[in-house]
C-alpha atoms as a printed R data frame, in Angstrom:
   type eleno elety resid chain resno       x       y       z
1  ATOM     1    CA   MET     A     1  22.449 -20.788   4.025
2  ATOM     2    CA   SER     A     2  19.724 -22.787   2.299
3  ATOM     3    CA   MET     A     3  17.776 -23.026   5.560
4  ATOM     4    CA   ILE     A     4  17.507 -19.216   5.702
5  ATOM     5    CA   PHE     A     5  15.953 -19.126   2.232
6  ATOM     6    CA   LYS     A     6  13.569 -21.957   3.100
7  ATOM     7    CA   VAL     A     7  12.398 -19.943   6.112
8  ATOM     8    CA   ILE     A     8  12.020 -16.850   3.892
9  ATOM     9    CA   GLY     A     9  10.021 -18.920   1.383
10 ATOM    10    CA   ALA     A    10   7.799 -20.321   4.138
11 ATOM    11    CA   LEU     A    11   7.244 -16.798   5.484
12 ATOM    12    CA   GLY     A    12   6.200 -15.690   1.995
13 ATOM    13    CA   LEU     A    13   3.736 -18.561   1.789
14 ATOM    14    CA   ILE     A    14   2.279 -17.664   5.203
15 ATOM    15    CA   LEU     A    15   1.965 -13.968   4.279
16 ATOM    16    CA   ILE     A    16   0.189 -14.697   0.996
17 ATOM    17    CA   SER     A    17  -2.114 -17.166   2.784
18 ATOM    18    CA   ALA     A    18  -2.895 -14.492   5.387
19 ATOM    19    CA   GLY     A    19  -3.690 -12.105   2.542
20 ATOM    20    CA   ILE     A    20  -6.202 -14.557   1.127
21 ATOM    21    CA   ILE     A    21  -7.936 -14.879   4.504
22 ATOM    22    CA   THR     A    22  -7.930 -11.137   5.232
23 ATOM    23    CA   LYS     A    23 -10.968  -9.247   3.963
24 ATOM    24    CA   LYS     A    24  -9.495  -5.723   3.990
25 ATOM    25    CA   ARG     A    25  -8.256  -4.924   0.497
26 ATOM    26    CA   LYS     A    26  -5.254  -2.754   1.398
27 ATOM    27    CA   THR     A    27  -4.141  -5.208   4.080
28 ATOM    28    CA   GLN     A    28  -4.425  -8.022   1.539
29 ATOM    29    CA   ASP     A    29  -2.194  -6.112  -0.856
30 ATOM    30    CA   VAL     A    30   0.430  -5.466   1.826
31 ATOM    31    CA   TYR     A    31   0.513  -9.183   2.695
32 ATOM    32    CA   TYR     A    32   0.718 -10.062  -1.010
33 ATOM    33    CA   ILE     A    33   3.559  -7.601  -1.595
34 ATOM    34    CA   LEU     A    34   5.595  -8.778   1.397
35 ATOM    35    CA   GLY     A    35   4.885 -12.438   0.644
36 ATOM    36    CA   GLY     A    36   5.750 -11.931  -3.000
37 ATOM    37    CA   ILE     A    37   9.074 -10.336  -2.091
38 ATOM    38    CA   CYS     A    38   9.896 -13.250   0.214
39 ATOM    39    CA   LEU     A    39   9.003 -15.793  -2.448
40 ATOM    40    CA   GLU     A    40  10.957 -13.797  -5.033
41 ATOM    41    CA   ALA     A    41  14.074 -14.091  -2.862
42 ATOM    42    CA   TYR     A    42  13.432 -17.812  -2.493
43 ATOM    43    CA   SER     A    43  12.907 -18.306  -6.231
44 ATOM    44    CA   ILE     A    44  16.143 -16.441  -6.979
45 ATOM    45    CA   PHE     A    45  17.904 -18.735  -4.516
46 ATOM    46    CA   LEU     A    46  16.423 -21.742  -6.336
47 ATOM    47    CA   GLY     A    47  17.343 -20.281  -9.721
48 ATOM    48    CA   ASP     A    48  13.939 -21.192 -11.159
49 ATOM    49    CA   VAL     A    49  13.347 -18.709 -14.003
50 ATOM    50    CA   VAL     A    50   9.621 -19.471 -14.318
51 ATOM    51    CA   PHE     A    51   9.079 -18.972 -10.577
52 ATOM    52    CA   ILE     A    52  11.170 -15.773 -10.638
53 ATOM    53    CA   ILE     A    53   9.062 -14.287 -13.445
54 ATOM    54    CA   LEU     A    54   5.830 -15.416 -11.764
55 ATOM    55    CA   GLN     A    55   6.795 -13.710  -8.504
56 ATOM    56    CA   ILE     A    56   7.807 -10.491 -10.283
57 ATOM    57    CA   ILE     A    57   4.414 -10.351 -12.012
58 ATOM    58    CA   PHE     A    58   2.544 -11.264  -8.814
59 ATOM    59    CA   THR     A    59   4.354  -8.642  -6.720
60 ATOM    60    CA   LEU     A    60   4.004  -5.895  -9.339
61 ATOM    61    CA   SER     A    61   0.283  -6.693  -9.653
62 ATOM    62    CA   ALA     A    62  -0.142  -6.401  -5.889
63 ATOM    63    CA   ILE     A    63   1.761  -3.085  -5.859
64 ATOM    64    CA   TYR     A    64  -0.421  -1.777  -8.699
65 ATOM    65    CA   ASP     A    65  -3.597  -2.812  -6.883
66 ATOM    66    CA   PHE     A    66  -2.389  -1.221  -3.631
67 ATOM    67    CA   ILE     A    67  -1.702   2.080  -5.425
68 ATOM    68    CA   LYS     A    68  -5.045   1.917  -7.260
69 ATOM    69    CA   VAL     A    69  -7.012   1.234  -4.056
70 ATOM    70    CA   SER     A    70  -5.115   3.998  -2.233
71 ATOM    71    CA   ALA     A    71  -5.852   6.498  -5.015
72 ATOM    72    CA   ILE     A    72  -9.554   5.624  -5.010
73 ATOM    73    CA   LYS     A    73  -9.730   6.062  -1.224
74 ATOM    74    CA   GLU     A    74  -8.002   9.472  -1.437
75 ATOM    75    CA   ASN     A    75 -10.496  10.689  -4.052
76 ATOM    76    CA   ASN     A    76 -13.489   9.725  -1.908
């Protein structure tokens, strides 16, 4: 079971890294959101409260930015 969560954590790390490399803002946010969700699952598995809170804040920030960028694009 722990191997599954390690793979999920590694996937989250890869997705967030891809988001950093990507230059398209909305694509970055999607990678950040998906990576954040993966790392959130991993941090819950670990039971690390600091990491859990960090991932919640990171993921919510990425969701907020995605919505903000989408709203700006719709208005233009």
